[in-house]
C-alpha positions as CSV (number, residue, x, y, z in Angstrom):
1,M,3.4,-1.2,-13.1
2,K,0.3,-3.1,-12.2
3,N,-0.6,-0.9,-9.2
4,K,0.2,-3.2,-6.4
5,L,2.6,-2.5,-3.5
6,D,4.9,-5.3,-4.7
7,D,5.2,-3.5,-8.1
8,L,6.1,-0.3,-6.3
9,V,8.8,-2.1,-4.2
10,N,10.2,-3.7,-7.4
11,A,10.3,-0.3,-9.2
12,L,12.1,1.3,-6.2
13,F,14.7,-1.5,-6.1
14,S,15.2,-1.3,-9.8
15,Q,16.1,2.4,-9.4
16,L,18.6,1.5,-6.7
17,E,20.2,-1.1,-9.0
18,R,20.6,1.6,-11.6
19,F,22.4,3.8,-9.1
20,N,24.7,0.9,-8.3
21,D,25.7,0.5,-11.9
22,D,29.1,2.0,-12.3
23,E,28.7,2.5,-16.0
24,F,25.5,4.3,-15.6
25,C,26.9,6.6,-13.0
26,K,29.7,7.7,-15.3
27,D,27.3,9.7,-17.5
28,A,26.7,12.8,-15.5
29,D,23.7,13.9,-17.6
30,A,21.9,10.5,-17.3
31,L,22.7,10.4,-13.6
32,E,21.3,13.9,-13.0
33,K,18.1,13.0,-14.9
34,E,17.8,9.7,-13.0
35,L,18.2,11.6,-9.7
36,K,15.4,14.0,-10.5
37,K,13.2,11.1,-11.5
38,A,14.1,9.2,-8.3
39,H,13.1,12.2,-6.2
40,A,9.7,12.4,-8.0
41,V,9.2,8.7,-7.6
42,A,10.1,8.8,-3.9
43,E,7.5,11.6,-3.3
44,I,4.8,9.7,-5.2
45,S,5.7,6.5,-3.4
46,G,5.3,8.2,-0.1
47,E,1.8,9.3,-1.0
48,I,0.9,5.8,-2.2
49,L,2.1,4.4,1.1
50,E,0.1,6.9,3.1
51,V,-3.1,6.0,1.2
52,N,-2.4,2.3,1.9
53,R,-1.8,3.1,5.6
54,L,-5.1,4.9,5.7
55,Q,-6.8,1.8,4.2
56,L,-5.1,-0.5,6.7
57,D,-6.2,1.7,9.6
58,A,-9.7,1.8,8.3
59,A,-9.7,-2.0,8.0
60,K,-8.5,-2.3,11.6
61,F,-11.2,0.1,12.7
62,A,-13.8,-1.9,10.9
63,V,-12.7,-5.1,12.5
64,A,-12.4,-3.6,16.0
65,Y,-15.9,-2.2,15.8
66,N,-17.5,-5.1,13.8
67,L,-18.5,-2.8,10.9
68,S,-19.5,-4.1,7.5
69,G,-17.8,-2.7,4.4
70,N,-20.9,-0.7,3.4
71,E,-20.6,1.3,6.6
72,L,-17.3,2.8,5.6
73,P,-16.6,5.2,2.8
74,E,-16.5,3.4,-0.5
75,N,-13.3,5.1,-1.7
76,L,-11.4,3.3,1.1
77,G,-11.9,0.0,-0.8
78,I,-12.6,-1.9,2.4
79,K,-14.8,-4.9,2.1
80,T,-15.6,-6.6,5.4
81,K,-18.2,-9.0,6.6
82,R,-20.0,-8.3,9.8
83,I,-19.2,-11.1,12.2
84,G,-22.1,-12.1,14.4
85,Y,-21.7,-12.7,18.1
86,E,-22.1,-16.4,17.5
87,E,-19.2,-16.5,15.0
88,K,-17.0,-14.2,17.0
89,H,-17.4,-16.1,20.2
90,K,-17.9,-19.6,18.8
91,V,-21.3,-19.8,20.4
92,D,-23.6,-22.5,19.2
93,A,-26.9,-20.7,18.3
94,R,-28.8,-23.8,19.5
95,D,-27.7,-23.3,23.1
């Protein structure tokens, strides 16, 4: 995995494809092992999605309150640029 959400989605769909493989499902031991692995992956995936949801919420908050990235906790990984009144409202500073 390359640690992107697309990679997570691809890994989850890959697991689903293995469960749809009739030959794979005939081996009870392999199927049991894969089910345990799928359960663990599902739990970890849920945590990854929660972290990404938190980052998205933080980004929305930053935009809503016109905060710069350095005003948010660094571990959120949010990099924003403060938008000045002129940019936000398309006001010409010469007026």
